C-alpha positions as CSV (number, residue, x, y, z in Angstrom):
1,X,64.9,66.4,79.2
2,X,64.5,66.4,75.3
3,X,62.0,65.7,73.2
4,X,62.0,63.5,70.5
5,X,60.9,66.1,68.3
6,X,64.5,67.8,70.0
7,X,66.4,64.8,68.6
8,X,64.6,64.1,65.7
9,X,66.0,67.1,64.5
10,X,69.5,67.1,65.9
11,X,70.2,62.9,64.1
12,X,68.6,64.8,61.6
13,X,71.2,68.1,61.6
14,X,73.6,66.3,63.1
15,X,73.4,63.9,59.9
16,X,72.9,66.9,57.6
17,X,76.0,67.9,58.5
18,X,78.6,64.4,58.0
19,X,76.9,65.1,54.7
20,X,77.9,68.6,54.1
21,X,74.8,69.6,53.4
22,X,75.1,73.5,53.8
23,X,71.3,74.0,54.8
24,X,72.6,71.8,58.5
25,X,73.6,73.8,60.5
26,X,70.1,75.5,60.9
27,X,68.8,72.8,62.7
28,X,70.5,74.1,65.1
29,X,69.3,77.1,67.5
30,X,72.9,79.7,67.7
31,X,71.1,80.7,71.4
32,X,72.6,79.7,74.5
33,X,69.4,78.0,75.5
34,X,70.3,75.3,72.9
35,X,73.9,75.6,73.9
36,X,73.0,74.5,77.3
37,X,69.7,72.4,76.4
38,X,72.7,70.5,73.4
39,X,74.5,69.9,77.2
40,X,71.5,66.8,77.7
41,X,72.9,64.6,74.9
42,X,75.4,63.7,77.4
43,X,71.9,61.1,78.7
44,X,70.9,60.2,76.0
45,X,75.0,59.3,74.7
46,X,75.6,57.7,77.4
47,X,74.7,54.3,77.7
48,X,76.1,54.3,74.6
49,X,79.6,55.0,75.9
50,X,78.5,52.5,78.6
51,X,78.4,49.6,76.7
52,X,81.9,50.6,74.7
53,X,82.9,51.0,77.2
54,X,82.4,47.0,78.6
55,X,83.5,46.5,75.4
56,X,86.7,48.3,76.0
57,X,87.2,46.2,79.5
58,X,86.5,42.9,77.6
59,X,90.0,43.3,75.8
60,X,91.8,44.5,78.6
61,X,93.2,43.9,82.3
62,X,93.5,46.5,85.0
63,X,95.1,46.6,88.6
64,X,91.9,49.2,89.4
65,X,88.4,47.1,91.4
66,X,85.5,47.7,89.7
67,X,84.3,50.4,91.7
68,X,87.2,52.5,90.9
69,X,87.4,51.3,87.0
70,X,83.7,52.8,87.1
71,X,83.5,56.4,89.0
72,X,87.4,57.0,86.9
73,X,86.4,56.6,83.7
74,X,82.0,58.1,84.4
75,X,84.3,61.1,85.8
76,X,86.4,61.1,81.9
77,X,83.5,61.1,79.4
78,X,82.1,63.5,82.0
79,X,86.0,65.7,81.4
80,X,86.3,64.9,77.9
81,X,82.4,66.3,76.4
82,X,83.4,69.5,78.1
83,X,86.8,70.2,77.8
84,X,86.4,71.0,74.5
85,X,83.8,74.2,75.0
86,X,85.0,75.5,77.8
87,X,88.9,75.7,75.4
88,X,87.0,77.5,72.4
89,X,84.8,79.2,74.0
90,X,88.9,81.1,74.7
91,X,89.5,80.6,71.1
92,X,86.1,81.8,70.2
93,X,86.7,84.7,72.6
94,X,89.9,86.1,70.8
95,X,88.8,85.0,67.3
96,X,85.8,87.0,67.5
97,X,83.2,83.7,67.4
98,X,81.6,84.2,70.4
99,X,77.8,85.0,67.9
100,X,79.1,81.1,66.8
101,X,79.7,79.5,70.0
102,X,76.1,78.7,70.5
103,X,75.2,77.2,67.3
104,X,78.3,75.3,66.4
105,X,78.5,73.7,71.0
106,X,75.7,72.8,69.8
107,X,76.4,71.3,66.6
108,X,79.1,69.4,68.2
109,X,76.9,68.3,71.0
110,X,73.6,66.9,68.8
111,X,77.4,65.3,66.1
112,X,78.1,63.2,68.9
113,X,74.8,60.3,69.6
114,X,74.7,59.7,65.6
115,X,78.3,59.4,65.9
116,X,78.5,56.9,68.9
117,X,75.7,55.1,67.4
118,X,78.1,54.0,64.2
119,X,80.7,53.5,67.1
120,X,78.9,50.9,68.9
121,X,78.1,49.4,66.1
122,X,81.4,49.5,64.5
123,X,83.4,48.5,67.7
124,X,81.2,45.7,68.0
125,X,81.5,44.7,64.4
126,X,85.7,44.7,65.5
127,X,85.1,42.2,68.1
128,X,84.0,39.7,65.3
129,X,86.5,39.8,63.4
130,X,90.1,38.7,62.8
131,X,93.4,41.6,64.1
132,X,93.7,43.4,60.6
133,X,90.8,43.6,59.3
134,X,89.1,44.8,62.9
135,X,92.2,46.9,63.0
136,X,90.7,48.6,59.7
137,X,87.6,49.2,60.8
138,X,88.5,51.0,64.3
139,X,91.2,53.1,61.8
140,X,87.8,54.1,59.3
141,X,85.9,54.9,62.7
142,X,88.3,57.1,63.2
143,X,88.4,58.5,60.1
144,X,84.6,59.1,59.6
145,X,85.1,60.1,62.9
146,X,87.3,63.0,62.5
147,X,85.7,64.1,58.9
148,X,82.5,64.9,60.6
149,X,83.7,66.8,62.9
150,X,86.0,68.8,60.1
151,X,82.6,69.2,58.8
152,X,80.6,70.5,61.2
153,X,83.1,72.9,61.9
154,X,83.8,74.3,59.1
155,X,79.9,74.4,58.2
156,X,78.7,76.4,61.4
157,X,81.9,78.5,61.9
158,X,82.6,78.7,58.0
159,X,86.6,78.7,58.3
160,X,88.7,76.9,56.0
161,X,90.3,73.3,56.2
162,X,93.7,74.0,58.0
163,X,91.7,76.4,60.7
164,X,89.3,73.0,61.5
165,X,92.0,71.1,60.6
166,X,94.2,73.0,63.6
167,X,90.1,72.7,66.1
168,X,90.4,69.5,65.6
169,X,93.5,68.7,67.1
170,X,92.4,71.0,70.0
171,X,90.0,68.4,70.5
172,X,91.5,65.6,70.2
173,X,95.3,66.3,71.6
174,X,93.5,67.3,75.2
175,X,90.8,63.4,75.0
176,X,94.0,61.2,73.8
177,X,95.6,62.7,77.1
178,X,93.2,62.2,78.8
179,X,93.0,58.9,77.6
180,X,96.5,58.3,78.2
181,X,96.1,59.2,81.8
182,X,93.6,57.6,82.7
183,X,95.1,54.2,81.4
184,X,97.9,54.4,83.9
185,X,96.6,55.7,86.4
186,X,94.2,52.2,86.4
187,X,96.9,50.2,85.5
188,X,95.5,49.4,81.6
189,X,96.8,46.4,79.7
190,X,95.6,44.8,76.6
191,X,94.8,41.3,77.0
192,X,96.7,38.8,74.7
193,X,95.1,37.2,71.6
194,X,92.7,40.5,72.1
């Protein structure tokens, strides 16, 4: 399991990436072992993800039963987390970025921890607000996460904004499709007035 020292270092690096600190990528080792180890962040983030899902399912209805929802959402969590590294590996291979692959994926994995903490706080805040301010909070959260991804991509890969934006699209669009498929499979519908 990840030590508290590793968690502190990962969080510090992730926050440094958000602040565009040029030294932030150095918080993540550029080794395959560190990259593989960074996937343990999934375990740390899982309770926060469950919290977000519980909050989400208070404002929707579903035709699926509880066990089916839990199984499908757990599968979505794992697939969503692993999909971009698999896609990016092929991109990195073709662009000669394999030397940067471990640090980049490690950084993205670690960014998920503080990002999920911010997401839980933001979503809880949004549930307490009227509809329009709540939607503004959700939009601001999405903008923050997009910016964080772009800043991480630029800092760790050393690419320009357009390339970072293309990688954001490669990351976000498949996740969006997975969400749409899962919602359709589970028969998700918004609760009126939620």
